[in-house]
N, C-alpha and C positions, 0 to 999 in steps of 0.2 A: 538347520532352520531354512525354510524356503524363503525366497525373496519376493513373496507375494503377500503383501500386507492385508489384502482384502480377504483372503481365506483364513487369516489368523486373527480375526477380530476377538478382542477380549471384552467380556461383559462387565458393566460397572459404570460408574459416573463419568469416567474418562474414555469410555469406549467410543470408537468412531462409528457413526451411523452411516447408512448409505447416502443420505443427503449431505453429510459432512464430506464424504469422499467425492461426491459429485462436484460440490463447490470447490474442493481442493483441485480436482482435475481441471475445472474450468478456469480458475484464477492463477494457479501456480505457474503456468508457462509465462505469464506476464511478469513474474519476478518480484512482486511486492509482498514478500513473506510476512512482514510485520502487519500489514493490513489484513492479510488472510488470518493470521493468528488472532487479531482483534475481533474479526467477524465471527470466528469459531469459538471465541473465548477460551483459547488454548495457549500454552506457552509457545514461544517461537521455536524452541528446539523440538517440541512435539510435532509441529507442522513440518519442519524440515525432515525429521526422521520418517514421518508417515510418507511424505513425498518420495523419499529415498526407498522406503520399503516397497512402494508400488511402482518403482522404476521411473519416476517423473524427473524431468530436468527443466530448468528455466531457459528461456531463450537467452542466448549469449548477449544479444543487444536488442533492445526494443526501439526500433527507429521511429522517429516522429514523422507523421504523414503531413503532407501540405495542409490538409484540413485541420489537423491538430495544431499546427503552427499558426494558422489563421485564427482559430478559436482562442488559443493562448494569447495571441496579440490583442484580440478584442477584449478578453476578460481580465487579463492579468492586473491591470491598473486599479481595479476596484473590487477584486475578489480575494477572499482569504486563500492563502497558498495551500493550506491543507484541503480545502474544498476542491481546488483545482487538481491537486494530487489524486484525490479520490476519483474525480471525474475522468481523468486520463489514465487511471490505473498505474500510477507511478508514485515514487516517493516525493515528499516535499522538496528534498534536496535536488532531485532531478528536475523538478519544475523550476526551481530557483536558478539552477545552472543554465537551463535552456533560455529562460527569460533574460539572464545576464548576457548570454551569447547574442540574443536578438536586440539587446539594448533596451529592453522593457523595464519600466520602473513603476512603482506604486504611485497613484495620484496623490497630490497634496491633500485633497479632501479625505481620502482613505487614511492617510497617515495621521491626520489630525483626529479622525474618529477613533483610530486604534489607540492613540496616546490618551484620549479622554476616558477610555474604558478602564475599570479597575483591573489591576494586574493579578494574574493567578500566581500564587506562590507555591513553590515546590516544597515538599516536606524534606527536612534535613535528615540525612542518613548518617548515623554515627558508626 
């Protein structure tokens, strides 16, 4: 089997379109595989396998730029962390870690607003 996933496309509902592969090539080096899987409506393992098949690798470390840090400092206190993660192309955990390192905290107004919203409940798995 060749290691060129682009030439070995399979037809069907789970086949990779050229647009899917373009998006994968654009986003995968940033390293947020879960976000890519969500955007493509595919399992995480399928995204990782396709990236491997076409010879892609993530950047070992995605450094924060000065502009990123300034913007994070400005927005963190009143912005949902998941929204920041998407904006910066990082995981929510990465955003939280950097905010903690910078001594950033959510504002009291933001925390009160979050507490007053109805909570989403997860389905129990047995």
